[in-house]
ZAPA-334151 format. One record per residue (C-alpha): x, y, z; residue in three letters. Coordinates in steps of 0.1 Angstrom, whole numbers, padded with zeros to 4 digits, always signed. Each point is the difference from the previous one (the first is absolute). Example, Ala and Ser with C-alpha at 12.3 -4.5 7.8 and 13.67 -1.06 7.14 Angstrom:
% residues 2
+0123-0045+0078ALA
+0014+0034-0007SER
//
This chain:
% residues 644
-0115-0568-0420MET
+0025+0015-0024LYS
-0019+0033+0001ASN
+0001+0000+0038ILE
+0037-0005+0000LYS
+0005+0029-0024LYS
-0021+0023+0022VAL
+0019-0010+0031VAL
+0034+0005-0016LEU
-0012+0034-0013PHE
-0011+0011+0035LEU
+0033-0012+0016ILE
+0019+0020-0027LEU
-0020+0031+0006ILE
+0005-0003+0038THR
+0038-0003-0002PHE
+0002+0029-0025LEU
-0020+0021+0024ALA
+0025-0009+0027LYS
+0026+0021-0017GLY
-0021+0031+0002PHE
-0018-0004+0033ALA
+0010+0011+0035LEU
-0010-0034+0013GLU
-0011-0033-0014PHE
-0022-0024+0019SER
-0008-0037-0006LEU
-0027-0018+0020ARG
-0013-0035+0001ALA
-0034-0007+0016VAL
-0009-0037+0004PRO
-0036-0001+0010THR
-0032-0020+0006ALA
-0030+0010-0022PHE
-0035-0003+0013PHE
-0024+0004-0031PRO
-0030+0009+0021CYS
-0011+0030-0021LEU
-0004-0018-0033THR
-0033+0008-0016GLY
-0027-0026-0010GLY
-0001-0036+0011ALA
+0029-0014+0020ALA
+0028-0010-0024LYS
+0031-0003+0023PHE
+0010-0016+0031GLU
+0005+0020+0032THR
+0037+0007-0003VAL
+0026+0001-0027GLY
+0035+0014-0001GLY
+0025+0019-0019GLY
+0025+0029+0000ALA
+0006+0035-0012PHE
+0034+0014-0010ILE
+0004+0037-0005ASP
+0028+0023-0007GLY
+0001+0038-0002GLY
+0015+0034+0003ILE
-0002+0015+0035THR
-0002+0037+0001LEU
+0006+0022+0031MET
+0001-0031+0021ASP
-0038-0001-0001MET
-0015-0006-0034PHE
+0006-0031-0021ASP
-0011-0008-0036VAL
+0009-0028-0022GLY
-0009-0033-0016PRO
-0018-0029+0017GLU
-0006-0036-0009MET
-0012-0032+0017GLY
-0014-0034-0003VAL
-0030-0015+0019PHE
-0014-0036+0000ILE
-0036-0003+0012VAL
-0016-0034+0004PRO
-0034-0004-0017LYS
-0031-0015+0016ILE
-0007-0034-0015ALA
-0035-0012-0009SER
+0005-0036+0008GLY
+0034-0010-0015GLU
+0021+0019-0025PHE
-0002-0014-0036LEU
+0030-0014-0016ASP
+0024+0027-0012GLY
-0019+0027+0020GLU
+0023+0022+0021ASP
-0011+0002+0037PRO
+0017+0034+0004ASN
-0003+0034-0016ALA
+0033+0019-0006VAL
+0001+0038-0001PHE
+0031+0019-0012ILE
-0004+0037+0007PRO
+0024+0026-0015VAL
-0003+0038+0005GLY
+0012+0029+0020VAL
-0003+0012+0036HIS
+0002+0032+0020GLY
+0004+0003+0037GLU
+0008+0023+0029ALA
+0022-0009+0029THR
-0001+0014+0035PHE
+0023-0005+0031TYR
-0019+0005+0032PRO
+0029-0015+0019LEU
+0037-0002-0010SER
-0002-0037-0009ARG
-0037-0003-0009LEU
-0009+0005-0036GLN
-0036+0002-0012THR
-0011+0000-0036THR
-0033+0006-0018VAL
-0003-0004-0037GLY
-0020-0011-0031ALA
+0009-0021-0031ALA
-0017-0007-0033ALA
+0006-0016-0033GLY
-0009-0030-0023PHE
+0001-0036+0009TYR
+0000-0034-0018ILE
-0022-0026+0015GLY
+0002-0037-0010THR
-0018-0032+0010SER
-0005-0032-0020SER
+0015+0016-0031ASN
-0024+0029+0002LYS
+0016+0035+0000VAL
-0016+0032+0012GLU
+0014+0036-0002ASN
-0013+0029+0019SER
+0009+0027+0026VAL
+0010-0004+0036TRP
+0005+0024+0029TYR
+0007-0001+0037ARG
+0002+0023+0030LEU
+0025-0010+0026TYR
+0017+0009+0033GLY
+0033-0012+0014ASP
+0016+0004+0035ALA
+0036-0010+0003GLY
+0030+0000+0024PHE
+0032+0014-0014ARG
+0028-0023+0007LEU
+0024+0025-0014ASN
-0003+0028-0026PRO
-0001-0025-0028MET
-0022-0029+0011ILE
-0035+0002+0015THR
-0021-0030+0011LEU
-0038+0005+0003GLY
-0035-0012-0004VAL
-0023+0009-0029ASN
-0037+0000-0006ALA
-0020+0011-0031SER
-0032-0001-0019LEU
+0006-0017-0033LEU
-0023-0002-0030ASP
+0004-0018-0033PHE
-0028+0013-0022GLN
-0018-0023-0025SER
+0001+0017-0035ARG
-0009+0034+0015THR
+0019+0029+0015TYR
-0022+0002+0031PHE
-0031-0016+0016GLY
+0003-0036-0011ASN
+0027-0017+0022PRO
+0011-0033-0014GLY
+0021-0008+0031CYS
+0001+0025+0029ALA
+0008+0000+0037GLY
+0025+0009+0026VAL
+0036-0010+0004THR
+0022-0004+0031ALA
+0037-0007+0000GLY
+0035+0011+0008VAL
+0023+0023-0019SER
+0037+0004-0005VAL
+0012+0033-0013GLN
+0035+0009-0011VAL
+0010+0036-0008LYS
+0031+0009-0019LEU
+0012+0036-0002ASP
+0013+0014-0033THR
+0015+0030+0018VAL
+0030-0006+0023LYS
-0008+0004+0036ASN
+0026+0017+0020VAL
-0013-0015+0032GLY
-0004+0033+0019SER
-0018+0033-0002VAL
+0014+0033-0013ASP
-0010+0036+0004GLY
+0005+0035-0012ALA
-0008+0034+0016VAL
-0019+0027-0018SER
+0001+0036+0012GLN
-0019+0031-0013ASP
+0023+0022+0021GLU
+0034-0003+0017ASP
+0001-0002+0037VAL
+0001+0033+0019PHE
+0023-0005+0030PRO
-0019+0029+0017LEU
-0030-0022+0004PHE
+0018-0032+0010TYR
-0024-0006+0029ALA
-0031+0003-0023VAL
+0009-0030-0021TYR
-0012-0024+0026LYS
-0035+0010-0009ASN
+0004+0016-0035VAL
+0014-0024-0027PRO
+0034+0006-0015VAL
-0013-0017-0032GLY
-0012-0034-0010GLN
+0016-0035+0001VAL
-0008-0023-0029ILE
+0004-0037+0011ILE
+0005-0026-0028GLY
-0007-0037+0007ASN
+0027-0021-0017ASN
-0006-0030+0021GLU
-0012-0033-0015SER
-0035+0006+0014ALA
-0023+0026+0015GLY
+0012+0015+0033ILE
-0022+0008+0031ASN
+0001+0023+0030ASN
+0025+0024-0015VAL
+0014+0026+0024VAL
+0021+0028-0014VAL
+0025+0020+0022LYS
+0026+0027-0006PHE
+0033+0008+0017ARG
+0031+0021-0008ALA
+0030-0006+0022ALA
+0013+0033+0014GLY
-0031+0019-0010TYR
-0030-0018+0016THR
-0008-0005+0037ALA
-0018-0032-0006SER
-0012-0025-0027GLU
-0035+0013-0007ILE
-0029-0021-0014GLU
-0013+0016-0033CYS
-0029-0023-0008GLY
-0014-0035-0003ARG
-0012-0019-0030ILE
-0022-0031+0004LYS
+0010-0017-0033TYR
+0022+0006-0030ILE
-0004-0024-0030ARG
+0030-0014-0017LYS
+0015+0024-0025HIS
-0022+0028+0013ASN
+0008+0032+0019THR
-0016+0019+0028ALA
+0006+0035+0014GLU
+0001+0014+0035VAL
+0009+0035+0013ASP
+0035+0004+0012LEU
+0004+0015+0035TYR
+0033+0007+0018ALA
+0009+0007+0036ASP
+0029+0024-0008PHE
+0021+0014+0028ASP
+0019+0033+0004GLU
+0030-0013-0020ASN
-0018+0007-0032ILE
+0004+0037+0008LEU
+0037-0004-0008GLN
-0008+0003-0037PHE
+0013+0035-0008SER
-0003-0008-0037GLU
-0024-0023-0019ALA
+0009-0036+0004GLY
-0011-0036+0002LYS
-0007-0024+0028ILE
+0007-0037-0003PRO
-0029-0018+0015GLY
-0016-0035+0001GLU
-0035-0012-0006VAL
-0005-0031+0021VAL
-0028-0024-0012VAL
-0013-0027+0022GLU
-0024-0025-0016TYR
-0013-0036-0001GLU
+0005-0025-0029LEU
-0022-0031+0003LEU
-0001+0006+0038GLY
+0037+0005+0004GLN
+0013+0033+0013LYS
+0025+0018-0021ARG
+0015+0035-0003TYR
+0019+0020-0025SER
+0022+0032+0004VAL
-0002+0023-0030ILE
+0026+0029-0002PRO
-0015+0033-0011VAL
+0013+0036-0004ILE
-0020+0029+0015ILE
+0008+0034-0016PRO
+0001+0029+0025VAL
+0000+0038-0003TYR
+0023+0021+0022ASN
-0011+0008+0035ARG
-0010+0036-0008ASN
-0022-0005-0030GLN
-0038+0001+0002VAL
-0030+0008-0022ARG
-0026+0025+0011TRP
-0028-0025-0007THR
-0014+0008+0035ASP
+0011+0031+0021PRO
+0000-0023+0031GLU
+0031-0018-0013VAL
+0022+0028+0016LEU
-0009-0014+0034ALA
+0026-0028-0006SER
+0028+0026+0000TYR
-0009+0013+0034ILE
+0012-0019+0030SER
+0003+0012+0036VAL
+0027-0026+0007LYS
+0027+0014-0022SER
+0031+0006+0021GLN
+0008+0033-0017GLU
-0036+0013+0005VAL
-0001-0009+0036LEU
+0034+0016+0008GLU
-0010+0032-0017PHE
-0035+0003+0015SER
+0013-0009+0035LYS
+0026+0027-0002TYR
-0024+0027-0013VAL
-0030-0009+0023VAL
+0024-0001+0030GLY
+0008+0036-0007ILE
-0036+0009-0005ALA
-0011-0015+0033ARG
+0024+0024+0018ASN
-0017+0030-0016HIS
-0037-0011-0002LEU
-0026+0027+0007ARG
-0026-0017+0021SER
-0029+0021-0013GLY
+0007-0009-0036LEU
-0009-0032-0018ASN
+0027-0026+0006ARG
-0002-0017-0034ASN
+0003+0033-0018MET
+0031+0009+0019GLN
+0016-0033-0006PHE
-0009+0003-0037ALA
+0016+0034-0002MET
+0032-0012+0015TYR
+0002-0030-0022LEU
-0008+0020-0031PHE
+0026+0027+0008GLU
+0025-0028+0009GLY
-0003-0014-0036ILE
+0005+0035-0014ARG
+0029+0009+0022LEU
+0017-0033-0007ALA
+0005+0013-0035GLY
-0026-0023-0016ILE
-0015+0016-0031LYS
-0031-0006-0020CYS
+0011+0000-0037GLU
-0016-0012-0032LYS
+0014-0034-0010ASP
+0013+0004-0035SER
-0002-0037-0008ASP
-0034-0009+0014THR
-0017+0033+0008PRO
-0029-0004+0024TYR
-0025+0021-0019ALA
+0004-0022-0031GLU
+0005-0034+0015TYR
-0026-0001+0027HIS
-0027+0007-0026ALA
+0009-0029-0022ASP
-0004-0035+0014PRO
+0019-0015-0030ASP
+0032+0018+0010MET
+0025-0015+0025LEU
+0007+0026+0025ASP
+0031+0001+0022PHE
-0009+0010+0036ILE
+0025+0003+0029GLN
-0002-0016+0034TYR
+0002+0024+0029PRO
+0036-0008+0007PHE
+0010+0007-0036GLN
-0016+0034+0001THR
+0020+0007+0031MET
+0031-0014-0015GLN
-0003+0019-0034PHE
-0014+0031+0018LYS
-0023+0005-0030THR
-0031-0015-0014GLY
-0032+0006-0020ASP
-0030+0013+0019CYS
-0013-0036+0005ASP
+0034-0011+0013ASP
+0001+0029+0026VAL
-0037-0008+0009GLY
+0009-0036+0007ILE
+0028+0010+0023LEU
-0022+0025+0018THR
-0027-0026+0005MET
+0024-0025+0013ALA
+0014+0024+0026LEU
-0034+0011+0012MET
-0013-0036+0003GLU
+0031-0010+0019SER
-0010+0024+0028VAL
-0037-0010+0000GLY
-0014+0027-0023ILE
-0026-0015-0024GLN
+0005+0011-0036VAL
-0017+0000-0034ALA
+0010+0012-0034TYR
-0016+0015-0031ILE
+0017-0004-0034PRO
-0007+0033-0019MET
+0006+0007-0036ALA
+0033+0018+0006ASP
+0005-0003+0037ASP
-0001-0025+0028PHE
-0019+0009+0032ILE
+0007-0017+0033VAL
-0027+0003+0027CYS
+0004-0006+0037PHE
-0026-0005+0027ASN
+0001+0026+0028THR
-0023-0020+0022GLY
-0022+0030+0004ILE
-0037-0007-0002LYS
-0018+0019-0028GLY
-0025+0013+0025THR
+0029+0017+0019LYS
+0019+0013-0030ALA
-0010+0036+0007ASP
+0021-0001+0031SER
+0031-0004-0021PHE
-0007+0016-0034PHE
-0014+0033-0012ASP
-0025-0015-0024GLY
-0008-0034-0015TYR
+0018+0005-0033ASP
+0035-0007+0013ARG
-0003-0038+0005PHE
-0019-0031-0012ILE
-0022-0022+0022VAL
+0003-0038-0003ILE
-0021-0021+0023GLY
-0009+0031+0022ASP
+0037+0007+0006GLU
+0021+0030-0013VAL
+0027-0008-0025TRP
+0027+0024-0012ILE
+0011-0003-0037PRO
+0036+0009-0011LEU
+0011+0005-0036ALA
+0033-0017-0005MET
+0011+0022-0029SER
+0003+0029+0024SER
+0024-0017+0024LEU
+0026+0027-0001ARG
-0026+0026+0009GLU
-0007-0015+0035GLY
-0029-0016+0018PHE
-0026+0028-0001VAL
+0005+0008-0037ASN
-0003-0037-0009CYS
-0032-0002+0021TRP
-0016+0030-0017TYR
+0010-0010-0035LYS
-0015-0034+0005ALA
-0033+0016+0012ILE
+0000+0023-0031THR
+0007-0029-0023ASP
-0028-0021+0014LEU
-0025+0029-0001GLN
+0010+0006-0036GLN
-0004-0037-0009ALA
-0035+0000+0015GLU
-0010+0031-0019GLU
+0012-0017-0032ASN
-0019-0032+0009TYR
+0032-0020-0001GLU
+0002-0035+0016ASP
+0017+0001+0034ILE
+0013-0034+0010ASN
+0008+0000+0037LEU
+0018-0032+0012VAL
+0002-0006+0038ILE
+0033-0019+0005LEU
-0013-0024+0027GLU
-0028-0011-0024ASP
+0025-0004-0030ALA
+0022-0021+0022TRP
-0027-0026+0001GLN
+0005-0007-0037SER
+0036+0011-0004TYR
+0022-0010+0030ALA
+0030+0022+0006PRO
+0032-0014-0015ALA
+0022+0013+0029GLY
+0031+0003-0022PHE
+0030+0016+0018SER
+0036+0005-0007SER
+0009-0012+0034GLY
+0024+0029+0003LYS
+0000+0033+0019GLU
-0008+0030-0022ILE
+0011+0031+0018ASP
-0023+0028-0013VAL
-0011+0013+0034LYS
-0005+0038+0001PRO
+0015+0022+0027GLU
-0022+0002+0030GLU
+0001+0038+0002ALA
-0010+0004-0036ALA
-0028-0025+0003LEU
-0015+0017+0031VAL
+0003+0034-0017SER
-0017-0011-0032ALA
-0028-0018+0019SER
-0006+0030+0023GLU
-0004+0021-0032VAL
-0026-0025-0012ASP
-0018+0001+0034LEU
+0000+0038+0000SER
-0014+0002-0035ARG
-0027-0025+0010TYR
-0009+0019+0031ILE
+0000+0034-0018THR
-0022-0014-0028THR
-0024-0022+0020GLU
-0002+0018+0034TYR
+0011+0036-0009GLY
-0034+0011-0015PRO
-0019-0014+0029ARG
+0023+0015+0026ILE
-0002+0034-0017ALA
-0038-0003+0000ALA
-0002-0006+0038VAL
+0025+0028+0006GLN
-0022+0023-0020ALA
-0030-0009+0020GLN
+0019+0008+0033ILE
+0009+0034-0014ARG
-0035+0007-0011ALA
-0020-0015+0029ASN
+0024+0002+0028GLY
+0017-0027+0021PRO
-0021-0030+0012SER
+0007-0034+0015VAL
-0016-0017-0030GLU
+0021+0019-0026LEU
+0032-0004+0020TYR
-0006-0038+0004ASN
-0008-0003-0037GLN
+0032+0018-0010LEU
+0021-0020+0025GLY
-0014-0032-0014LEU
+0010+0010-0036LEU
+0035+0008+0013TYR
+0003-0034+0017VAL
-0012-0019-0031ARG
+0026+0019-0020ALA
+0026-0010+0025GLY
+0006+0037+0009MET
+0002-0005+0038TYR
+0019+0032+0006SER
-0028+0019-0016SER
-0027-0020+0018ALA
+0013+0006+0035LEU
-0006+0038+0003PRO
-0035-0004-0016VAL
-0010-0027+0025TYR
+0015+0021+0029GLU
-0024+0028-0010GLN
-0029-0024+0000SER
+0011-0015+0034ALA
+0000+0035+0015LYS
-0036+0003-0011MET
-0008-0032+0020GLY
+0000-0026-0027SER
+0008-0035+0015THR
+0003-0013-0036SER
+0029+0025-0006ALA
+0016-0011+0033MET
-0002-0036-0010ASN
+0015+0007-0034ASN
+0028+0020+0016LEU
+0007-0031+0022GLY
+0000-0022-0031ASN
+0024+0022-0019ILE
+0024+0002+0030CYS
-0002-0038+0004SER
+0010-0004-0037LEU
+0029+0023+0006GLN
+0009-0021+0031LYS
-0006+0030+0023LYS
-0018-0022+0025TYR
+0000+0024+0030ALA
-0016+0027-0021GLU
-0025-0024-0015ALA
-0010-0012+0036LEU
-0005+0036+0010ALA
-0025+0006-0029TRP
-0019-0032+0007TYR
-0003+0010+0037GLU
-0013+0035-0010LYS
-0027-0017-0021SER
-0010-0022+0029LEU
-0004+0031+0023GLU
-0027+0012-0023LEU
-0014-0034-0009ASP
+0009-0027+0026PRO
-0017-0028-0021GLU
+0018+0009-0032ASN
+0010-0034-0014LYS
+0027+0013-0023THR
+0017+0019+0028ALA
-0003-0029+0024LEU
+0018-0023-0024LYS
+0025+0026-0008GLY
+0009+0005+0037VAL
+0005-0038+0005ALA
+0021-0002-0031ARG
+0023+0029+0008MET
+0005-0012+0036LYS
+0011-0033-0014SER
+0024+0016-0024GLU
+0015+0023+0027ILE
+0005-0030+0023GLU
+0020-0017-0027LYS
//
């Protein structure tokens, strides 16, 4: 018995020494009934005995437990008649060893454990002593009264071997009992959770709307409660900078002294665009969780570093879409003014989008806005390196500063065109920035507006006109032709041409819509704007229609006048918006009996609001062709206009 006491004292000493180094120390008592039903050979013991196990150990990660184990069991022996004098009716087993187990928490208060233990035992009965090995496999299910104390039930397979390591059970069977476990933490529990934010990159105010779906960074949640926590919900808010408290993620379970990570999302609002310099946003991570079935929450203050509102990396050419908003007050005021002038001078035969684009482009130029190389963040260098932080202006800033790099001017141009319903795209070139706008002309009808197919690009069977921003001061047509030349040269050199359609890019990068909220008076004089735009139109007509008009005129001189040639020439004049030139040509064709010419004369007079003359031409057409549908509709329309 002295040896047993020494062993017990040694195990207790080791256990308490371990307590100073462990995260958690556990002590469990398991009083239990023992049913030796698996003992080998002839029956030796009665049906049931009893005893107890006591174990202690180090708990790691709130899941694994290792440590010493000891116990004592008394098992009644089967008597053959009566016991002899001095014979002990019971066998006593004193096991000493180690155990290892794993613990799980399927519910907040339910603790389940599976484990194994083994060691040496001393067995005594009637002054006889036996030493051998023992082992057991066990399971435990308990209810956690609090983080320290758990009450449960325990069952195991227990085997005391007889002078062997395995295969000759001296006393073996199953146990069933109750358990009481006490856990003592060697690390102080704060009684809450904490957290920290990790970011690979500061927040870009430009993309404030994107961070609802793209993480700002990660939140690391640490459990400093007295037990594992369940149903953890992580949210983020920043007063003055977020529109709502957004849920970032959910974690089913975090063990005590453990951490877990979720992505950090943020529902930023437009206030974040006030960062004209790099800064920091004070925010809060809100953690809701359950501790042993009780709901708790913790608010963790965090700091979110932010770039200034103009900074961006060219990791994706589509990011520029966020700078372009059609709701900017300055953009709307400027485009409304310019397009209002354009509407009063539109040529009905020419493409509407092209005329609006000319007026807007010339409006930018005449407003004194210049395309100049940025000495601090030059476009040619910065757009080619995604590691560099570029500084790009919002449309109102380019209007305000009256200068910008070619991408800044391109962003302003696109914002103005989109604000009046003209679809745009852009192509970042090596040393230039090309803006493209959709004319709305079908590719199959391009020959009606252009002298050849090398003056435009076709996207989705529609004709788009490219404009090189670096040539802003040279006017619309020069910018157009330079862009065509640059694109052709790039194709010949097998360079990559990355065309970004703005509407598609907006799906990934929503417009920031940043505005100064002030009026920026850069409106050009109306007379100068009309004059410059008329020069552009004249150059366009001369270039695209001139060769074809000259060709038809040459045919008339060579082959003589004919209805077909006169009508063909008149149509070219109409498409070019040259009504004064079209009228005498159609009149010659009308004298030769062409009802088409008469109807066209009626159409031109109608556009010029000369309704009486238009009616006369439609009626002449009906005299030759009473069923002519165009003339019939024209007569009805002119009579209605005259009655007004």
